[in-house]
DSSP file (Angstrom, degrees, kcal/mol; ACC not computed):
  #  RESIDUE AA STRUCTURE BP1 BP2  ACC     N-H-->O    O-->H-N    N-H-->O    O-->H-N    TCO  KAPPA ALPHA  PHI   PSI    X-CA   Y-CA   Z-CA
    1    1 A M              0   0    0      0, 0.0     2,-0.3     0, 0.0    22,-0.2   0.000 360.0 360.0 360.0 134.7    0.0    0.0    0.0
    2    2 A D  B     -a   23   0A   0     20,-1.6    22,-1.2     1,-0.1    27,-0.0  -0.979 360.0-169.7-151.5 141.0    1.5    3.4   -1.0
    3    3 A S        +     0   0    0     -2,-0.3     2,-0.5    20,-0.2    20,-0.1   0.514  62.7  94.5-102.5 -12.2    0.1    6.9   -1.3
    4    4 A A    >   -     0   0    0      1,-0.1     3,-1.2    21,-0.1     4,-0.4  -0.739  60.4-152.8 -97.9 128.2    3.1    8.6   -3.0
    5    5 A A  G >  S+     0   0    0     -2,-0.5     3,-0.8     1,-0.3     4,-0.3   0.741  93.4  60.9 -66.6 -26.7    3.0    8.8   -6.8
    6    6 A T  G >  S+     0   0    0      1,-0.2     3,-0.7     2,-0.2     4,-0.5   0.749  93.4  65.3 -71.5 -23.1    6.8    8.8   -7.1
    7    7 A T  G <> S+     0   0    0     -3,-1.2     4,-2.4     1,-0.2     3,-0.4   0.714  82.7  79.1 -76.2 -21.5    7.0    5.4   -5.5
    8    8 A Q  H <> S+     0   0    0     -3,-0.8     4,-2.2    -4,-0.4    -1,-0.2   0.799  87.1  56.3 -61.1 -32.9    5.1    3.8   -8.5
    9    9 A K  H <> S+     0   0    0     -3,-0.7     4,-1.0    -4,-0.3    -1,-0.3   0.930 111.2  44.2 -61.8 -47.9    8.3    3.8  -10.7
   10   10 A I  H >> S+     0   0    0     -4,-0.5     4,-0.7    -3,-0.4     3,-0.7   0.937 112.9  51.7 -69.4 -43.7   10.1    1.8   -8.0
   11   11 A I  H >< S+     0   0    0     -4,-2.4     3,-1.5     1,-0.3    -1,-0.2   0.891 104.6  55.2 -55.0 -41.6    7.2   -0.5   -7.5
   12   12 A N  H >< S+     0   0    0     -4,-2.2     3,-0.7     1,-0.3    -1,-0.3   0.745  99.9  61.9 -65.1 -24.7    6.8   -1.2  -11.2
   13   13 A K  H << S+     0   0    0     -4,-1.0    -1,-0.3    -3,-0.7    -2,-0.2   0.751 115.0  32.1 -65.9 -27.9   10.4   -2.4  -11.2
   14   14 A Y  T XX S+     0   0    0     -3,-1.5     3,-1.9    -4,-0.7     4,-0.5   0.099  82.9 120.0-117.2  17.2    9.6   -5.1   -8.7
   15   15 A N  G X4  +     0   0    0     -3,-0.7     3,-1.3     1,-0.3    -1,-0.1   0.807  65.3  63.4 -57.6 -33.6    6.1   -5.7  -10.0
   16   16 A K  G 34 S+     0   0    0      1,-0.3    -1,-0.3    -4,-0.2    -2,-0.1   0.634 104.9  47.7 -59.9 -19.5    6.8   -9.5  -10.9
   17   17 A W  G <4 S+     0   0    0     -3,-1.9     2,-0.4     2,-0.0    -1,-0.3   0.503  96.4  86.0 -98.6  -6.1    7.5  -10.3   -7.3
   18   18 A L    <<  -     0   0    0     -3,-1.3     3,-0.2    -4,-0.5    -7,-0.0  -0.812  55.8-163.4-103.1 134.7    4.4   -8.5   -5.9
   19   19 A S  S    S-     0   0    0     -2,-0.4     2,-0.3     1,-0.3    -1,-0.1   0.732  78.2  -3.2 -82.9 -26.2    1.1  -10.3   -5.7
   20   20 A Y        +     0   0    0      2,-0.0     2,-0.3   -19,-0.0    -1,-0.3  -0.919  61.8 163.5-165.0 141.9   -0.8   -7.0   -5.2
   21   21 A W        -     0   0    0     -2,-0.3     2,-0.3    -3,-0.2    -3,-0.0  -0.982   8.8-170.7-145.9 162.0   -0.3   -3.3   -4.8
   22   22 A E        -     0   0    0     -2,-0.3   -20,-1.6     2,-0.1     2,-0.4  -0.987   7.3-160.7-151.4 154.5   -2.1   -0.1   -5.0
   23   23 A S  B     +a    2   0A   0     -2,-0.3     2,-0.3   -22,-0.2   -20,-0.2  -0.954  35.8 124.3-131.2 111.1   -1.2    3.5   -5.0
   24   24 A K        -     0   0    0    -22,-1.2     2,-0.1    -2,-0.4    -2,-0.1  -0.979  63.4 -72.3-160.1 166.2   -3.8    6.1   -4.2
   25   25 A K        +     0   0    0     -2,-0.3     2,-0.2     2,-0.1   -21,-0.1  -0.410  57.3 166.4 -65.3 137.2   -4.6    9.0   -1.9
   26   26 A D        -     0   0    0     -2,-0.1     3,-0.1   -23,-0.0    -1,-0.0  -0.725  51.6 -87.5-135.0-174.6   -5.4    7.8    1.7
   27   27 A G  S    S-     0   0    0      1,-0.3     4,-0.2    -2,-0.2     3,-0.2   0.083  85.3 -78.8 -86.9  20.7   -5.8    9.2    5.2
   28   28 A G     >  -     0   0    0      1,-0.2     4,-2.2     2,-0.1    -1,-0.3  -0.554  68.8 -43.4 113.3-174.9   -2.1    8.8    6.0
   29   29 A Q  H  > S+     0   0    0      1,-0.2     4,-2.4     2,-0.2     5,-0.2   0.896 131.6  48.4 -62.0 -42.2    0.3    6.1    7.0
   30   30 A S  H  > S+     0   0    0      1,-0.2     4,-3.1     2,-0.2     5,-0.3   0.956 112.0  49.4 -58.6 -51.5   -1.9    4.4    9.5
   31   31 A H  H  > S+     0   0    0      1,-0.2     4,-2.2     2,-0.2    -1,-0.2   0.899 111.8  49.4 -59.4 -41.8   -4.9    4.3    7.2
   32   32 A A  H  X S+     0   0    0     -4,-2.2     4,-2.3     2,-0.2    -1,-0.2   0.871 111.7  49.1 -68.4 -35.0   -2.7    2.8    4.4
   33   33 A I  H  X S+     0   0    0     -4,-2.4     4,-2.5    -5,-0.2    -2,-0.2   0.926 111.3  48.9 -73.7 -41.7   -1.4    0.1    6.7
   34   34 A N  H  X S+     0   0    0     -4,-3.1     4,-2.0     2,-0.2    -2,-0.2   0.879 109.8  51.7 -63.4 -35.1   -4.8   -0.8    7.9
   35   35 A N  H  X S+     0   0    0     -4,-2.2     4,-1.4    -5,-0.3     3,-0.2   0.966 109.3  50.5 -55.5 -50.9   -6.1   -1.0    4.3
   36   36 A G  H >X S+     0   0    0     -4,-2.3     4,-1.5     1,-0.3     3,-1.3   0.958 111.6  48.4 -57.1 -54.8   -3.2   -3.3    3.5
   37   37 A F  H 3< S+     0   0    0     -4,-2.5     3,-0.3     1,-0.3    -1,-0.3   0.864 106.9  54.7 -55.5 -35.9   -4.0   -5.6    6.5
   38   38 A S  H 3< S+     0   0    0     -4,-2.0    -1,-0.3    -3,-0.2    -2,-0.2   0.772 113.1  43.7 -72.5 -21.1   -7.7   -5.7    5.6
   39   39 A L  H << S+     0   0    0     -4,-1.4    -1,-0.2    -3,-1.3    -2,-0.2   0.667  97.4  98.8 -88.9 -15.9   -6.6   -7.0    2.1
   40   40 A A     <  -     0   0    0     -4,-1.5     2,-0.3    -3,-0.3     5,-0.1  -0.237  51.8-166.3 -73.4 157.4   -4.0   -9.4    3.4
   41   41 A S        +     0   0    0      3,-0.1     2,-0.3     0, 0.0     3,-0.2  -0.963  42.2  67.1-134.4 161.2   -4.5  -13.1    3.9
   42   42 A G  S    S-     0   0    0     -2,-0.3     3,-0.1     1,-0.1    -2,-0.0  -0.801  83.6 -83.2 122.1-175.9   -2.2  -15.5    5.8
   43   43 A E  S    S+     0   0    0     -2,-0.3     2,-0.4     1,-0.2    -1,-0.1   0.694 105.3  46.3-106.5 -25.1   -1.1  -16.1    9.2
   44   44 A I        -     0   0    0     -3,-0.2     2,-0.4     2,-0.0    -1,-0.2  -0.978  62.5-172.4-124.4 128.5    1.7  -13.5    9.7
   45   45 A Y        +     0   0    0     -2,-0.4     2,-0.3    -3,-0.1    -3,-0.0  -0.887   8.5 169.6-118.8 147.4    1.5   -9.9    8.7
   46   46 A C        -     0   0    0     -2,-0.4     2,-0.4     2,-0.0    -2,-0.0  -0.993  17.4-156.6-149.8 155.3    4.3   -7.3    8.6
   47   47 A W        -     0   0    0     -2,-0.3     2,-0.4     2,-0.0    -2,-0.0  -1.000   5.8-173.6-136.5 149.5    4.9   -3.9    7.5
   48   48 A L        -     0   0    0     -2,-0.4     2,-0.1     4,-0.1     6,-0.0  -0.999  25.4-125.7-139.8 122.5    8.2   -2.2    6.7
   49   49 A N    >   -     0   0    0     -2,-0.4     3,-3.0     1,-0.1    -2,-0.0  -0.401  30.0-104.7 -73.3 156.0    8.5    1.5    5.8
   50   50 A S  T 3  S+     0   0    0      1,-0.3    -1,-0.1    -2,-0.1    -2,-0.0   0.746 121.8  44.3 -54.3 -28.9   10.2    2.6    2.6
   51   51 A D  T 3  S+     0   0    0      2,-0.0    -1,-0.3     0, 0.0     2,-0.2   0.217 100.3  87.4-106.3  20.3   13.2    3.7    4.5
   52   52 A D    <   -     0   0    0     -3,-3.0     2,-0.3     2,-0.0    -4,-0.1  -0.639  51.2-172.7-108.2 170.6   13.5    0.7    6.9
   53   53 A T        -     0   0    0     -2,-0.2     2,-0.4     0, 0.0    -4,-0.1  -0.956  25.8-114.8-153.0 155.1   15.3   -2.5    6.3
   54   54 A F        -     0   0    0     -2,-0.3     2,-0.1    -6,-0.0     3,-0.1  -0.813  32.5-123.1 -95.0 146.3   15.5   -5.9    8.3
   55   55 A T    >   -     0   0    0     -2,-0.4     3,-2.3     1,-0.2     4,-0.3  -0.427  48.3 -72.4 -77.6 155.2   19.0   -6.8    9.8
   56   56 A N  T 3  S+     0   0    0      1,-0.3    -1,-0.2     2,-0.1     0, 0.0  -0.262 121.1  14.7 -52.0 129.8   20.5  -10.2    8.7
   57   57 A G  T 3> S+     0   0    0     -3,-0.1     4,-2.2     3,-0.0    -1,-0.3   0.387  89.0 119.3  90.7  -1.5   18.7  -13.1   10.3
   58   58 A S  H <> S+     0   0    0     -3,-2.3     4,-2.5     1,-0.2     5,-0.2   0.936  74.5  48.1 -61.1 -47.9   15.6  -11.0   11.4
   59   59 A L  H  > S+     0   0    0     -4,-0.3     4,-3.0     1,-0.2     5,-0.2   0.868 111.9  52.0 -64.3 -33.1   12.9  -13.0    9.4
   60   60 A K  H  > S+     0   0    0      1,-0.2     4,-3.0     2,-0.2    -1,-0.2   0.960 109.3  47.6 -67.7 -42.2   14.4  -16.2   10.6
   61   61 A K  H  X S+     0   0    0     -4,-2.2     4,-1.8     2,-0.2    -2,-0.2   0.902 112.4  50.5 -61.1 -41.4   14.2  -15.1   14.2
   62   62 A I  H  X S+     0   0    0     -4,-2.5     4,-2.3     2,-0.2     3,-0.5   0.978 111.7  48.3 -59.9 -53.5   10.5  -14.0   13.7
   63   63 A A  H  X S+     0   0    0     -4,-3.0     4,-2.7     1,-0.3    -2,-0.2   0.911 111.8  48.6 -53.6 -45.3    9.6  -17.3   12.1
   64   64 A M  H  X S+     0   0    0     -4,-3.0     4,-2.1    -5,-0.2    -1,-0.3   0.822 107.0  56.5 -70.4 -25.6   11.2  -19.3   14.9
   65   65 A T  H  X S+     0   0    0     -4,-1.8     4,-1.2    -3,-0.5     6,-0.4   0.960 111.4  43.2 -62.8 -53.4    9.5  -17.2   17.5
   66   66 A F  H  < S+     0   0    0     -4,-2.3     3,-0.4     1,-0.2    -2,-0.2   0.899 115.1  48.7 -64.8 -39.8    6.2  -18.1   16.1
   67   67 A I  H  < S+     0   0    0     -4,-2.7    -1,-0.2     1,-0.2    -2,-0.2   0.864 116.5  41.4 -58.2 -41.3    7.0  -21.8   15.5
   68   68 A K  H  < S+     0   0    0     -4,-2.1     2,-0.3    -5,-0.2    -1,-0.2   0.465 119.5  36.3 -94.6  -2.8    8.4  -22.3   19.1
   69   69 A S  S  < S-     0   0    0     -4,-1.2     0, 0.0    -3,-0.4     0, 0.0  -0.817  77.3-115.1-137.2-180.0    5.7  -20.3   21.0
   70   70 A N        +     0   0    0     -2,-0.3    -4,-0.1     2,-0.0    -3,-0.1  -0.009  60.1 151.0 -98.9  26.2    2.1  -19.5   21.0
   71   71 A A        -     0   0    0     -6,-0.4     3,-0.1     1,-0.2    -2,-0.1  -0.292  29.9-174.1 -66.7 139.0    2.9  -15.9   20.4
   72   72 A Q  S    S+     0   0    0      1,-0.3     2,-0.3   -28,-0.0    -1,-0.2   0.510  74.8  32.0-105.7  -8.7    0.2  -13.9   18.5
   73   73 A F        -     0   0    0    -29,-0.0     2,-0.4     2,-0.0    -1,-0.3  -0.967  63.8-178.5-147.8 128.6    2.3  -10.8   18.2
   74   74 A V        +     0   0    0     -2,-0.3     2,-0.3    -3,-0.1   -12,-0.0  -0.983   5.3 169.6-129.0 142.0    5.9  -10.2   17.8
   75   75 A Y        -     0   0    0     -2,-0.4     2,-0.2   -13,-0.0    -2,-0.0  -0.974  13.6-150.4-143.2 162.5    8.0   -7.0   17.6
   76   76 A G        -     0   0    0     -2,-0.3     2,-0.0     1,-0.1    -2,-0.0  -0.721  25.6 -91.7-128.5 176.4   11.5   -6.1   17.7
   77   77 A N        -     0   0    0     -2,-0.2     2,-0.3     1,-0.1    -1,-0.1  -0.267  38.6-122.3 -78.8 169.9   13.8   -3.2   18.7
   78   78 A S        -     0   0    0     -2,-0.0     2,-0.5     2,-0.0    -1,-0.1  -0.871  13.6-155.6-111.4 148.8   14.8   -0.5   16.2
   79   79 A L        -     0   0    0     -2,-0.3     2,-0.5     2,-0.0     0, 0.0  -0.995  14.5-148.5-120.9 118.9   18.5    0.3   15.3
   80   80 A N        -     0   0    0     -2,-0.5     2,-0.4     2,-0.0    -2,-0.0  -0.838  15.2-167.9 -89.9 123.8   18.9    3.8   14.0
   81   81 A L        -     0   0    0     -2,-0.5     2,-0.5     0, 0.0    -2,-0.0  -0.879   9.0-165.5-111.7 139.3   21.7    4.2   11.6
   82   82 A K        -     0   0    0     -2,-0.4     3,-0.1     4,-0.0    -2,-0.0  -0.987  22.4-124.8-129.4 133.1   23.1    7.4   10.3
   83   83 A A    >   -     0   0    0     -2,-0.5     3,-1.2     1,-0.1     2,-0.3  -0.244  37.3 -98.2 -72.0 157.1   25.4    7.5    7.2
   84   84 A V  T 3  S+     0   0    0      1,-0.2    -1,-0.1     3,-0.0     3,-0.1  -0.554 107.4  10.5 -75.5 139.3   28.8    9.1    7.6
   85   85 A N  T 3  S+     0   0    0     -2,-0.3    -1,-0.2     1,-0.2     2,-0.2   0.802  92.1 156.0  54.5  34.7   28.9   12.7    6.5
   86   86 A S    <   -     0   0    0     -3,-1.2     2,-0.5     2,-0.0    -1,-0.2  -0.546  33.4-142.7 -82.5 153.4   25.1   12.8    6.2
   87   87 A H        -     0   0    0     -2,-0.2     2,-0.4    -3,-0.1    -4,-0.0  -0.982  12.5-168.1-121.9 126.5   23.4   16.1    6.4
   88   88 A H              0   0    0     -2,-0.5    -2,-0.0     1,-0.1     0, 0.0  -0.907 360.0 360.0-114.1 133.9   20.1   16.6    8.1
   89   89 A L              0   0    0     -2,-0.4    -1,-0.1     0, 0.0    -2,-0.0   0.432 360.0 360.0-100.8 360.0   18.1   19.8    7.8
């Protein structure tokens, strides 16, 4: 789910690996996430913002947590990275 028109070019590049996507005006990030979850099927849902990434092994840890426990919800810590010589306005 995405509300930014500029992202459509990037999405089109990876379209063959996506089962569904849409880009339209919505009520903000939370609204878009809720819309996505309402369309999703399966047992495990996740969202990852466009400027975020998983660290190595994260998906395996998540899967093993669900397999080894009766957890219904899993979350993790964030790690804030800052590029060397970056400039923030």
